[in-house]
C-alpha positions as CSV (number, residue, x, y, z in Angstrom):
1,M,7.8,18.6,-3.5
2,T,11.3,19.8,-2.6
3,G,13.0,22.8,-4.2
4,T,16.1,22.6,-6.4
5,E,18.2,25.6,-5.5
6,S,20.7,25.0,-8.4
7,A,18.0,25.3,-11.0
8,P,17.5,28.7,-12.7
9,P,14.7,30.6,-11.0
10,S,12.6,31.1,-14.2
11,T,12.5,30.5,-17.9
12,T,10.2,32.4,-20.3
13,A,8.8,30.9,-23.4
14,A,9.2,33.1,-26.5
15,P,6.5,35.7,-26.1
16,R,3.8,35.6,-28.7
17,A,2.0,38.7,-27.5
18,S,2.8,41.7,-25.4
19,S,2.3,40.8,-21.7
20,A,1.1,44.4,-20.9
21,N,-2.4,44.1,-19.4
22,A,-2.4,40.4,-19.8
23,L,-4.4,38.3,-17.4
24,E,-2.0,36.5,-15.0
25,I,-2.7,32.9,-14.0
26,A,-0.4,30.7,-12.0
27,V,-0.5,26.9,-12.1
28,V,1.3,25.5,-9.0
29,G,2.4,21.9,-9.5
30,V,3.0,20.8,-13.1
31,G,2.5,17.0,-13.1
32,P,-0.2,15.4,-15.3
33,R,-3.1,17.5,-13.9
34,G,-1.2,20.8,-13.9
35,L,-0.2,20.1,-17.5
36,S,-3.7,19.3,-18.4
37,V,-4.9,22.6,-17.0
38,L,-2.2,24.3,-19.1
39,E,-3.3,22.5,-22.2
40,R,-6.9,23.5,-21.6
41,L,-5.9,27.1,-21.0
42,C,-4.1,27.2,-24.4
43,A,-7.0,25.5,-26.2
44,N,-9.6,27.8,-24.7
45,A,-7.4,30.9,-25.3
46,G,-7.4,30.1,-28.9
47,A,-11.2,29.9,-29.1
48,D,-13.5,31.6,-26.6
49,F,-10.8,33.8,-25.1
50,A,-9.0,34.8,-28.3
51,H,-9.6,38.5,-27.5
52,L,-7.7,38.3,-24.2
53,R,-4.0,38.1,-23.5
54,L,-3.0,35.5,-21.0
55,R,0.3,35.0,-19.2
56,V,0.5,31.6,-17.5
57,R,3.1,31.1,-14.7
58,L,4.0,27.4,-14.2
59,V,5.6,26.8,-10.8
60,D,7.2,23.5,-10.0
61,P,10.8,22.7,-8.9
62,H,10.8,19.7,-11.1
63,L,9.9,21.3,-14.4
64,G,11.7,19.9,-17.4
65,R,12.4,16.6,-15.6
66,G,9.0,14.9,-15.8
67,G,7.9,16.1,-12.4
68,R,8.6,14.6,-9.0
69,V,6.7,11.3,-9.4
70,W,7.5,10.8,-13.1
71,R,11.0,12.2,-13.1
72,T,13.0,11.2,-16.1
73,D,16.1,10.1,-14.3
74,Q,14.5,7.3,-12.2
75,S,15.4,3.7,-12.5
76,P,14.1,1.8,-15.6
77,Q,13.1,-1.0,-13.2
78,L,10.0,1.1,-12.2
79,L,7.0,0.6,-14.4
80,M,3.8,2.4,-15.0
81,N,0.7,0.5,-13.9
82,T,-1.2,1.4,-17.1
83,I,-0.6,0.1,-20.7
84,A,0.9,2.6,-23.1
85,S,-2.2,3.0,-25.3
86,Q,-4.4,3.9,-22.3
87,V,-2.5,7.0,-21.2
88,T,-3.0,10.5,-22.6
89,L,-3.1,14.2,-21.7
90,F,-5.3,15.3,-24.6
91,T,-9.0,15.7,-25.1
92,D,-11.0,13.7,-27.7
93,E,-14.5,13.6,-29.0
94,T,-15.7,11.6,-26.0
95,V,-14.8,14.3,-23.4
96,D,-17.7,16.3,-22.0
97,C,-16.3,19.8,-21.7
98,A,-17.2,23.3,-22.6
99,G,-13.9,24.1,-24.2
100,P,-12.7,23.0,-27.6
101,V,-11.5,19.5,-28.2
102,A,-7.8,19.6,-29.1
103,P,-6.6,16.0,-29.9
104,G,-3.0,14.8,-29.3
105,P,-1.1,11.6,-29.2
106,D,-1.6,9.1,-26.4
107,L,1.6,7.6,-24.9
108,H,1.9,4.8,-27.4
109,E,1.3,7.0,-30.4
110,W,4.0,9.4,-29.1
111,A,6.3,6.4,-28.8
112,G,5.7,5.7,-32.5
113,F,6.6,9.3,-33.3
114,C,9.8,9.0,-31.2
115,A,10.8,5.9,-33.0
116,L,10.3,7.5,-36.4
117,A,12.1,10.7,-35.4
118,G,15.3,8.7,-34.8
119,E,18.3,11.0,-34.0
120,F,16.4,14.2,-35.0
121,D,15.0,14.5,-31.5
122,D,17.0,15.2,-28.3
123,L,15.9,12.1,-26.4
124,P,18.5,9.7,-24.9
125,E,19.1,6.5,-26.9
126,A,17.6,4.4,-24.1
127,V,14.3,6.3,-24.4
128,R,14.3,5.9,-28.2
129,A,15.0,2.2,-27.7
130,E,12.1,1.8,-25.4
131,A,9.9,3.7,-27.9
132,R,10.8,1.4,-30.7
133,A,10.1,-1.7,-28.6
134,L,6.9,-0.4,-26.9
135,G,3.6,-2.1,-27.9
136,P,0.2,-0.7,-27.3
137,D,-0.5,-3.2,-24.5
138,D,3.0,-2.9,-22.9
139,Y,3.7,-1.2,-19.6
140,P,6.2,1.7,-20.1
141,T,8.8,2.7,-17.6
142,R,7.8,5.7,-15.4
143,A,10.8,7.6,-16.7
144,F,9.4,7.1,-20.3
145,Y,6.1,8.7,-19.2
146,G,8.1,11.5,-17.7
147,H,9.7,12.2,-21.1
148,Y,6.1,12.2,-22.6
149,L,5.1,14.8,-20.0
150,D,8.2,16.9,-20.9
151,W,7.3,16.6,-24.6
152,V,3.7,17.8,-23.9
153,L,5.1,20.8,-22.0
154,R,7.6,21.6,-24.9
155,R,4.8,21.2,-27.4
156,L,2.5,23.7,-25.5
157,L,5.4,26.2,-25.2
158,R,5.9,25.9,-29.0
159,T,2.3,25.9,-30.1
160,A,0.5,28.2,-27.6
161,P,-1.8,30.7,-29.3
162,P,-0.4,34.1,-30.1
163,N,-2.3,35.6,-27.2
164,V,-0.7,33.3,-24.6
165,T,2.7,33.6,-22.9
166,I,4.0,30.8,-20.7
167,E,6.7,31.3,-18.1
168,L,8.4,28.5,-16.1
169,H,9.5,29.0,-12.5
170,R,11.6,26.1,-11.2
171,R,11.0,26.8,-7.6
172,L,8.8,25.5,-4.8
173,A,5.8,27.8,-3.9
174,V,5.8,28.5,-0.2
175,D,3.2,31.2,0.4
176,L,0.2,32.9,-1.3
177,E,-1.1,36.3,-0.3
178,E,-3.6,38.8,-1.8
179,D,-4.2,42.5,-1.9
180,P,-7.5,44.0,-0.8
181,D,-8.5,44.2,-4.4
182,G,-8.1,40.5,-4.8
183,V,-4.8,40.5,-6.7
184,Q,-2.7,37.4,-5.8
185,H,1.0,37.2,-5.0
186,L,3.0,33.9,-4.8
187,T,6.2,33.6,-2.8
188,L,8.7,31.0,-4.0
189,A,11.6,29.2,-2.2
190,G,14.6,31.5,-2.2
191,G,12.5,34.7,-1.9
192,E,11.4,35.2,-5.5
193,R,7.9,36.6,-5.7
194,I,5.4,36.4,-8.6
195,T,3.1,39.4,-8.2
196,G,0.0,40.7,-9.8
197,L,-1.7,37.3,-10.3
198,D,-5.4,37.3,-11.3
199,A,-6.0,33.6,-10.4
200,V,-4.1,30.7,-8.9
201,V,-4.6,27.0,-9.6
202,L,-3.1,24.4,-7.2
203,T,-2.3,21.0,-8.7
204,T,0.4,20.2,-6.3
205,G,0.2,16.4,-6.4
206,H,1.8,14.1,-3.8
207,A,3.5,15.9,-0.8
208,D,5.7,14.8,2.0
209,L,3.8,14.3,5.3
210,R,4.5,14.5,8.9
211,P,4.8,10.9,10.3
212,T,1.9,9.2,12.1
213,G,2.2,8.2,15.7
214,E,3.2,4.7,14.7
215,E,5.7,5.9,12.2
216,R,7.3,8.2,14.8
217,A,7.5,5.2,17.3
218,H,9.3,3.1,14.7
219,A,11.7,5.9,13.8
220,E,12.5,6.5,17.5
221,F,13.0,2.8,18.1
222,A,15.4,2.7,15.1
223,R,17.4,5.7,16.5
224,A,17.6,4.2,20.0
225,H,18.9,0.8,18.7
226,G,20.9,1.7,15.6
227,L,18.3,0.2,13.2
228,R,17.1,1.4,9.8
229,Y,13.5,2.4,9.4
230,L,12.3,3.3,5.9
231,P,8.9,5.0,6.2
232,P,6.2,5.1,3.6
233,D,7.6,6.9,0.5
234,N,7.9,6.9,-3.2
235,P,10.2,3.9,-3.9
236,A,12.2,6.1,-6.4
237,E,13.1,8.3,-3.5
238,T,13.8,5.7,-0.9
239,D,17.4,5.2,0.2
240,H,17.9,1.6,-0.6
241,G,21.7,2.1,-0.5
242,A,21.7,1.6,3.3
243,I,20.5,-2.0,2.9
244,E,23.4,-4.4,2.8
245,P,23.6,-7.5,0.5
246,G,22.3,-10.6,2.3
247,E,20.8,-8.5,5.1
248,K,17.3,-9.5,6.2
249,V,14.7,-6.8,5.5
250,L,11.1,-6.9,6.8
251,V,8.8,-5.4,4.2
252,R,5.3,-4.4,5.2
253,G,2.8,-4.2,2.3
254,L,2.2,-6.3,-0.8
255,G,0.6,-3.6,-3.0
256,L,2.1,-1.7,-6.0
257,N,4.9,-0.2,-4.0
258,F,6.0,-3.6,-2.8
259,F,6.8,-4.6,-6.4
260,D,8.7,-1.4,-7.0
261,H,10.9,-1.9,-3.9
262,V,11.5,-5.5,-4.8
263,A,12.5,-4.6,-8.4
264,L,15.0,-2.0,-7.1
265,L,16.5,-4.5,-4.6
266,T,16.8,-7.4,-7.0
267,A,17.0,-6.7,-10.7
268,G,18.0,-3.2,-9.8
269,R,21.1,-4.7,-8.1
270,G,22.1,-6.8,-11.0
271,G,19.9,-9.9,-10.6
272,R,18.4,-11.4,-13.8
273,F,15.2,-13.1,-14.7
274,T,15.4,-15.8,-17.4
275,R,12.7,-17.9,-19.1
276,R,13.0,-21.6,-18.4
277,A,12.1,-24.3,-20.9
278,D,8.7,-24.8,-19.2
279,G,7.9,-21.1,-19.8
280,A,8.2,-20.0,-16.2
281,L,10.7,-17.4,-15.0
282,A,13.8,-18.2,-13.0
283,Y,15.8,-15.7,-11.0
284,L,19.6,-15.6,-11.2
285,P,20.9,-13.7,-8.1
286,S,23.7,-11.2,-8.3
287,G,24.7,-11.7,-4.7
288,R,24.0,-8.1,-3.9
289,E,20.3,-8.7,-2.9
290,P,19.0,-8.6,0.6
291,I,16.8,-11.3,2.0
292,L,13.2,-9.9,1.8
293,V,10.6,-11.0,4.3
294,A,7.2,-9.5,3.4
295,G,3.7,-9.5,4.8
296,A,0.3,-7.8,4.6
297,R,-3.2,-8.0,5.9
298,R,-4.4,-10.3,3.2
299,G,-1.2,-12.2,3.0
300,V,-1.1,-12.1,-0.9
301,P,-0.3,-9.4,-3.4
302,H,-2.8,-7.4,-5.5
303,H,-4.3,-9.4,-8.4
304,A,-2.4,-9.2,-11.6
305,R,-4.0,-7.1,-14.3
306,G,-5.5,-9.2,-17.1
307,E,-3.8,-9.0,-20.5
308,N,-5.6,-6.2,-22.4
309,Q,-8.1,-7.4,-25.1
310,K,-10.1,-4.1,-25.2
311,G,-7.8,-2.1,-27.4
312,P,-6.8,1.5,-26.4
313,R,-10.3,2.8,-25.9
314,G,-12.4,-0.2,-25.0
315,R,-14.2,-0.3,-21.7
316,H,-17.2,-1.9,-20.1
317,V,-20.3,0.2,-20.8
318,P,-22.4,0.3,-17.7
319,L,-25.5,-1.8,-17.6
320,F,-26.8,-0.5,-14.3
321,L,-24.6,2.4,-13.0
322,T,-25.7,4.5,-16.0
323,E,-25.7,8.2,-16.5
324,E,-29.5,8.2,-15.7
325,R,-29.1,6.2,-12.5
326,I,-26.2,8.4,-11.4
327,A,-28.4,11.5,-11.9
328,A,-31.2,9.9,-9.9
329,L,-28.8,9.0,-7.1
330,T,-27.1,12.3,-6.8
331,G,-30.5,14.1,-7.1
332,A,-32.2,12.0,-4.4
333,G,-32.2,14.8,-1.9
334,R,-30.7,12.7,0.9
335,P,-27.2,11.5,2.0
336,L,-26.4,8.3,0.1
337,R,-25.0,5.1,1.7
338,F,-22.4,3.3,-0.3
339,L,-23.5,-0.3,0.5
340,D,-27.2,0.4,-0.1
341,D,-27.2,2.9,-2.9
342,V,-24.0,2.4,-4.9
343,W,-22.6,-1.1,-4.2
344,P,-25.6,-3.1,-5.5
345,W,-25.1,-1.6,-9.0
346,I,-21.3,-2.2,-8.9
347,D,-21.9,-5.7,-7.7
348,G,-24.4,-6.3,-10.5
349,E,-22.0,-5.0,-13.2
350,V,-19.2,-7.3,-12.1
351,R,-21.4,-10.4,-11.8
352,A,-23.0,-9.7,-15.2
353,V,-19.7,-9.5,-16.9
354,Y,-18.3,-12.5,-15.1
355,Y,-21.2,-14.8,-15.9
356,A,-21.5,-13.5,-19.5
357,A,-17.8,-14.3,-20.1
358,L,-18.2,-17.7,-18.4
359,L,-21.2,-18.7,-20.5
360,A,-19.6,-17.3,-23.7
361,E,-16.6,-19.5,-23.0
362,R,-18.9,-22.5,-22.9
363,G,-21.7,-21.7,-25.3
364,G,-20.7,-18.7,-27.4
365,P,-22.0,-15.1,-27.6
366,G,-25.6,-16.3,-27.9
367,A,-25.5,-17.9,-24.5
368,A,-24.0,-14.8,-22.9
369,A,-26.7,-12.6,-24.5
370,G,-29.5,-14.9,-23.4
371,F,-28.2,-15.0,-19.8
372,L,-28.0,-11.2,-19.6
373,A,-31.5,-10.8,-20.9
374,E,-32.7,-12.7,-17.8
375,Y,-30.1,-11.4,-15.4
376,R,-30.5,-7.7,-15.9
377,P,-34.1,-7.5,-14.5
378,L,-32.9,-9.5,-11.5
379,V,-30.2,-7.0,-10.7
380,E,-32.6,-4.0,-11.2
381,A,-35.1,-5.5,-8.8
382,V,-32.6,-6.3,-6.1
383,G,-31.0,-2.8,-6.4
384,A,-34.4,-1.1,-6.2
385,L,-35.1,-3.0,-3.0
386,S,-31.8,-2.0,-1.5
387,Q,-32.4,1.6,-2.3
388,L,-35.9,1.4,-0.8
389,A,-34.4,0.1,2.4
390,A,-31.9,2.9,2.4
391,E,-34.6,5.6,2.0
392,S,-36.7,4.2,4.9
393,R,-33.8,3.6,7.3
394,D,-33.6,5.5,10.6
395,P,-30.1,7.1,10.2
396,V,-29.3,7.0,13.9
397,T,-30.4,3.4,14.8
398,A,-30.0,1.3,11.7
399,R,-26.6,1.9,10.2
400,P,-25.0,-1.2,8.5
401,G,-21.6,-2.5,9.6
402,P,-18.6,-1.5,7.5
403,H,-18.1,-4.8,5.9
404,A,-21.8,-5.9,5.5
405,A,-21.5,-6.6,1.8
406,P,-25.0,-7.3,0.4
407,V,-26.1,-10.8,-0.2
408,A,-29.5,-10.2,-1.8
409,L,-28.4,-10.6,-5.3
410,A,-26.3,-13.7,-4.6
411,E,-29.4,-15.4,-3.1
412,A,-31.8,-14.3,-5.8
413,E,-29.6,-15.4,-8.7
414,G,-29.2,-19.0,-7.5
415,E,-32.2,-20.4,-9.4
416,L,-31.1,-18.6,-12.6
417,L,-27.6,-20.0,-12.3
418,D,-29.0,-23.4,-11.8
419,A,-31.1,-23.0,-14.9
420,W,-28.0,-22.1,-16.9
421,S,-26.1,-25.0,-15.4
422,V,-23.4,-22.9,-13.7
423,P,-21.7,-25.2,-11.2
424,R,-21.5,-23.9,-7.6
425,A,-17.7,-24.0,-7.7
426,D,-17.7,-21.5,-10.5
427,R,-20.1,-19.0,-8.9
428,W,-19.0,-15.5,-8.0
429,D,-17.8,-15.2,-4.4
430,W,-16.7,-11.8,-3.1
431,A,-15.7,-13.2,0.3
432,A,-13.4,-15.8,-1.3
433,L,-11.8,-13.2,-3.5
434,A,-11.3,-10.7,-0.7
435,A,-9.7,-13.3,1.6
436,P,-8.3,-16.2,-0.5
437,H,-6.8,-17.9,2.6
438,R,-10.3,-18.1,4.2
439,G,-11.1,-21.6,5.6
440,R,-7.5,-22.8,5.3
441,D,-5.2,-23.9,8.1
442,F,-1.5,-23.7,7.8
443,A,0.6,-25.9,10.0
444,H,4.0,-24.3,9.2
445,P,5.6,-21.7,6.8
446,E,6.4,-24.3,4.1
447,Q,2.7,-25.2,3.8
448,F,1.7,-21.6,3.4
449,R,4.5,-21.1,0.9
450,A,3.2,-24.0,-1.2
451,W,-0.3,-22.6,-1.1
452,L,0.9,-19.1,-2.0
453,L,2.8,-20.3,-5.0
454,D,-0.3,-22.2,-6.2
455,H,-2.3,-19.0,-5.7
456,L,0.2,-16.9,-7.7
457,R,0.5,-19.4,-10.5
458,A,-3.3,-19.5,-10.8
459,D,-3.4,-15.7,-10.9
460,V,-0.9,-15.8,-13.8
461,R,-3.0,-18.2,-15.7
462,E,-6.1,-16.1,-15.2
463,A,-4.3,-13.0,-16.3
464,R,-3.1,-14.7,-19.5
465,L,-6.8,-15.4,-20.4
466,G,-7.3,-11.7,-20.7
467,N,-9.7,-8.9,-19.6
468,V,-12.4,-9.8,-22.1
469,R,-12.3,-13.6,-22.7
470,G,-11.1,-14.5,-19.2
471,P,-14.2,-14.5,-16.9
472,L,-12.3,-13.5,-13.7
473,K,-10.1,-10.8,-15.1
474,A,-13.0,-9.4,-17.3
475,A,-15.1,-9.1,-14.2
476,L,-12.3,-7.4,-12.1
477,D,-11.5,-5.0,-14.9
478,V,-15.1,-3.7,-14.6
479,L,-14.1,-2.1,-11.3
480,R,-11.4,-0.2,-13.1
481,D,-13.7,0.7,-16.0
482,L,-16.3,2.1,-13.5
483,R,-14.0,4.6,-11.8
484,N,-15.5,7.5,-13.6
485,E,-19.1,6.5,-12.6
486,V,-18.1,5.8,-9.0
487,R,-16.5,9.2,-8.8
488,L,-19.6,10.9,-10.1
489,V,-21.7,9.3,-7.5
490,V,-19.6,9.5,-4.4
491,D,-17.8,12.9,-4.9
492,H,-18.5,16.0,-2.9
493,G,-20.2,14.6,0.1
494,S,-22.9,12.6,-1.7
495,L,-22.4,9.9,0.8
496,S,-23.1,10.3,4.5
497,G,-19.8,10.9,6.4
498,D,-20.0,7.6,8.3
499,S,-20.7,5.7,5.1
500,H,-17.8,7.5,3.3
501,E,-15.4,6.5,6.0
502,A,-16.5,3.0,6.8
503,E,-17.9,1.7,3.5
504,L,-16.1,3.6,0.8
505,Q,-12.7,4.4,2.3
506,R,-12.1,1.5,4.6
507,W,-13.9,-1.2,2.7
508,Y,-14.4,-0.6,-1.0
509,T,-11.3,1.5,-1.8
510,P,-8.8,-1.1,-0.6
511,L,-10.9,-4.0,-2.1
512,N,-11.0,-2.1,-5.4
513,A,-7.2,-1.6,-5.3
514,Y,-6.5,-5.2,-4.4
515,L,-8.7,-6.6,-7.2
516,S,-8.4,-4.2,-10.1
517,I,-5.3,-1.9,-9.6
518,G,-2.7,-4.6,-9.4
519,P,0.6,-5.1,-11.1
520,P,1.3,-6.3,-14.7
521,V,1.2,-10.1,-14.8
522,G,5.0,-10.1,-15.3
523,R,5.5,-8.8,-11.8
524,I,3.6,-11.8,-10.4
525,E,5.8,-14.1,-12.4
526,E,8.9,-12.4,-11.0
527,M,7.5,-12.8,-7.5
528,I,7.1,-16.5,-8.0
529,A,10.8,-16.7,-9.3
530,L,12.0,-14.8,-6.2
531,L,10.1,-17.0,-3.8
532,E,11.6,-20.1,-5.5
533,A,15.1,-18.6,-5.4
534,G,14.9,-18.0,-1.7
535,V,15.4,-14.2,-2.1
536,L,11.8,-13.5,-0.9
537,E,9.6,-15.0,1.7
538,V,6.0,-14.0,2.6
539,V,5.0,-14.7,6.2
540,G,1.2,-15.0,5.8
541,P,-2.1,-13.1,6.3
542,G,-2.8,-10.7,9.2
543,V,0.8,-9.6,9.4
544,T,2.0,-8.1,12.7
545,V,5.1,-6.0,13.3
546,E,6.4,-5.7,16.9
547,R,9.3,-3.8,18.5
548,D,11.4,-6.0,20.7
549,E,13.0,-3.4,23.1
550,R,15.1,-6.0,24.9
551,R,16.9,-7.3,21.8
552,G,16.6,-4.1,19.7
553,E,14.9,-5.8,16.7
554,W,11.7,-5.8,14.8
555,V,9.6,-8.9,14.7
556,M,7.2,-9.7,11.8
557,G,4.9,-12.7,11.7
558,S,1.5,-14.0,10.8
559,P,-0.8,-15.4,13.5
560,A,-2.3,-17.7,10.8
561,V,1.1,-19.4,10.2
562,P,2.8,-21.0,13.2
563,G,6.6,-20.5,13.0
564,S,6.4,-17.5,10.7
565,R,8.1,-15.0,12.9
566,H,11.2,-13.2,11.6
567,R,13.6,-10.8,13.3
568,A,15.5,-8.1,11.5
569,R,17.2,-4.7,11.9
570,V,15.6,-3.1,8.9
571,L,11.9,-2.4,8.4
572,L,10.7,-1.1,5.0
573,E,7.1,0.3,4.7
574,A,6.1,-0.7,1.2
575,R,3.2,1.8,0.7
576,L,2.7,5.4,-0.3
577,P,1.4,7.6,2.6
578,E,-2.3,8.6,2.2
579,S,-2.7,12.2,1.2
580,D,-3.7,14.3,4.2
581,V,-3.5,18.1,4.2
582,R,-3.6,18.0,8.0
583,R,-0.1,16.4,8.0
584,T,1.3,18.0,4.9
585,L,4.8,19.3,4.7
586,D,4.0,21.3,1.6
587,P,4.7,24.9,2.8
588,L,2.1,26.5,0.5
589,V,-0.7,24.3,1.7
590,E,0.5,24.5,5.3
591,S,0.4,28.3,5.0
592,L,-3.1,28.4,3.5
593,L,-4.4,26.2,6.3
594,R,-2.6,28.1,9.0
595,K,-4.1,31.4,7.8
596,G,-7.6,30.0,7.4
597,C,-7.4,30.4,3.6
598,G,-8.0,26.7,3.3
599,V,-9.6,24.0,5.4
600,P,-9.9,20.2,5.6
601,Y,-13.1,19.0,3.9
602,R,-15.9,17.9,6.3
603,I,-18.7,15.6,5.3
604,P,-22.0,15.7,7.1
605,V,-22.9,12.5,8.9
606,D,-26.5,11.2,8.5
607,G,-28.0,11.7,11.9
608,G,-25.8,14.6,13.0
609,G,-22.1,15.7,13.2
610,H,-19.4,15.8,10.6
611,L,-16.5,13.6,9.4
612,E,-13.3,15.7,9.0
613,T,-11.2,14.3,6.1
614,G,-7.6,14.9,5.0
615,G,-8.7,16.5,1.7
616,L,-8.5,20.2,0.9
617,A,-12.1,21.6,0.8
618,V,-13.2,22.9,-2.5
619,T,-16.5,23.7,-4.1
620,R,-18.1,21.6,-6.8
621,R,-16.7,22.2,-10.3
622,P,-14.7,24.4,-10.9
623,Y,-13.2,23.5,-7.5
624,R,-12.7,26.9,-5.8
625,L,-10.9,26.9,-2.5
626,V,-13.2,27.1,0.6
627,E,-11.8,29.1,3.6
628,R,-12.2,28.4,7.3
629,S,-15.0,30.9,7.5
630,G,-16.9,29.0,4.8
631,A,-16.3,31.7,2.2
632,V,-15.5,30.6,-1.3
633,H,-12.4,32.2,-2.8
634,P,-13.3,33.4,-6.4
635,R,-9.7,33.4,-7.6
636,R,-8.1,30.2,-6.1
637,F,-8.7,26.7,-7.3
638,A,-7.4,23.2,-6.3
639,F,-7.5,20.1,-8.3
640,G,-6.1,16.6,-7.9
641,I,-4.5,14.6,-5.1
642,P,-4.7,17.3,-2.3
643,T,-8.5,17.1,-2.7
644,E,-8.8,13.3,-2.1
645,S,-12.0,12.6,-0.1
646,V,-13.7,15.5,-1.7
647,H,-13.1,13.5,-4.9
648,W,-12.4,9.8,-5.1
649,A,-9.3,8.1,-6.7
650,T,-7.5,11.3,-7.5
651,A,-4.3,9.5,-8.3
652,A,-5.9,7.7,-11.3
653,G,-4.5,8.6,-14.7
654,V,-6.2,10.0,-17.8
655,R,-7.5,7.5,-20.3
656,P,-8.3,8.3,-23.9
657,G,-11.7,7.6,-25.5
658,V,-13.7,7.1,-22.2
659,N,-14.9,10.7,-21.4
660,S,-12.3,11.1,-18.7
661,V,-13.7,13.1,-15.8
662,I,-10.1,14.4,-15.2
663,L,-10.0,16.1,-18.6
664,G,-13.5,17.6,-18.0
665,D,-12.3,18.8,-14.6
666,A,-9.2,20.4,-16.1
667,D,-11.2,22.2,-18.7
668,A,-13.6,23.5,-16.1
669,V,-10.8,24.8,-13.9
670,A,-9.0,26.4,-16.8
671,R,-12.0,28.2,-18.0
672,A,-13.1,29.3,-14.6
673,S,-9.7,30.7,-13.8
674,V,-9.9,32.9,-16.9
675,L,-13.5,33.9,-16.0
676,A,-12.4,34.8,-12.5
677,A,-9.5,36.9,-13.8
678,D,-11.5,39.1,-16.2
679,A,-15.2,40.0,-16.7
680,R,-14.6,40.4,-20.4
681,A,-14.1,36.6,-20.6
682,A,-17.4,36.0,-18.9
683,D,-19.1,38.4,-21.3
684,A,-17.7,36.6,-24.3
685,V,-18.7,33.2,-23.0
686,G,-22.2,34.6,-22.2
687,R,-22.6,36.0,-25.7
688,K,-21.6,32.6,-27.2
689,G,-23.9,30.7,-24.9
690,N,-21.2,28.4,-23.7
691,R,-21.6,26.4,-20.6
692,V,-19.2,26.7,-17.7
693,R,-19.8,24.0,-15.2
């Protein structure tokens, strides 16, 4: 985050109770997770803690503007990656939490309220127009979500219980100190201090990072030769104005950020997409676009998301990675290995949904049910064998390779698939999905371009079949539906450090993103149109980027596609930097680490040693900060993106109706911060027999 010196230093909500002797709690960083903690503080204060007075200090330079990532003034070309009906900040009856459930509207429901409110609200007309047009399965703009976040904040300011006062501090927090008696003091940019705090919750979100060695080398190369290097960043904050019309730009990365950059540099510069008579999109250039040359390791973009057929709350209910199995895995008394202990169950879930949808397509629901009745015991048996092997392995001499995806189930299921007449061409193949160009030779760029267009058109067709009736997208959506379960298994060092790094972070996490966290199908249609219009070119798989010191240019190409090399004076990194507190430029987190009040999280390695990660070390729920000495701080908590690697997939959003782990976490942090602040709260909770996890 960066401070905004022109903003007023603080704003106080209308007090509902005297702040004398109130418990003081600061929430630093007020994006979705910080807001969720605030909502849980208010809900709990009106129930178990009604006898206490709370004053909550919200600290964020972007308060009232949707936050840094979701700021309300960003381009309408930038879309969320989640449909409107599957985004919320409120608890519901499915959420497992100790505090009270306090329902509220999801993003689509809020849009309906905005449309009905008409001119009686203070929203810009463009926001009201989007609200009127937004369907439950549409992808909202990021700015629209920012307006929702602002509305949630205003609602909490308006409806907070009488014993809660909320104050807003539009400044960047830069330091945190404490007195010998444990009282906390925050220093803000500009010198303002918030003193007398009883507890502090850090939900700081994405932070700027010091560049990696490679990024520094590219930046120095650019300075030496008068080039332009655009490092990994939020596309909404990237300076695209330095890119000239018609200029060639090398773009490294084909994930979600790629589509954001492309949208800003094409439609964002006046280009238009129109629907042709055959139903495909065509792109009409404005003449202000650059020429984009892109590449990535796989050579293709992330899979398009299947059109939603599950409604707002529908999800795949686990067949194998169940609550009971998760409890058994996490209680096994040994470090888990992702490929042996977790992956077989994920693999089985995906294959089961794929074949059930495939057979339902051909023989109806009865065929799918009959197949699953035979298939489930097969997966259980193979998974049990895999776990038995893991339990008997010598941790030093028999570690699997990082990409040794299990094949036992694929071999065992062959006879069953033969019996159900599933053609070999239709059988599930992880390797083909992970590397769609595998086994193909490309003689020249035109041949790769033709193959890529066919691949993208096939992806559009599959996405249009939907995430229930379409076998492929139904199966891939299982990966998204299982995020809660995977988090519960792999969080907090459940995996051995080497397995966490090689099998989870390097293998499964990028595979999961590529297959299940892709763009809306419309973005793939737009990519096809841009390729056909000559505005975009993709070089191929295994992309390389070299610095030509003699000519002062970057060179991008694919070793798999002869003749694919391109030279340019602009290099754009189309990816977000990975969260890493060791490289953070967040002054508060830097200060905590420097003073030993925080430390990078370390995961024991099976067989000896530790893996140091870029996550901020915290305890299990309620996520108290761990200091360099190993001591646990009773009054400081951290939650969300800075703790990535302690937790998995911390950037994921909150979904309604699926027992969101994030909402349960927010409730636990909120309650624990009150309990840390005052023994009276602990006494009250103890008398009521409430559970604080």
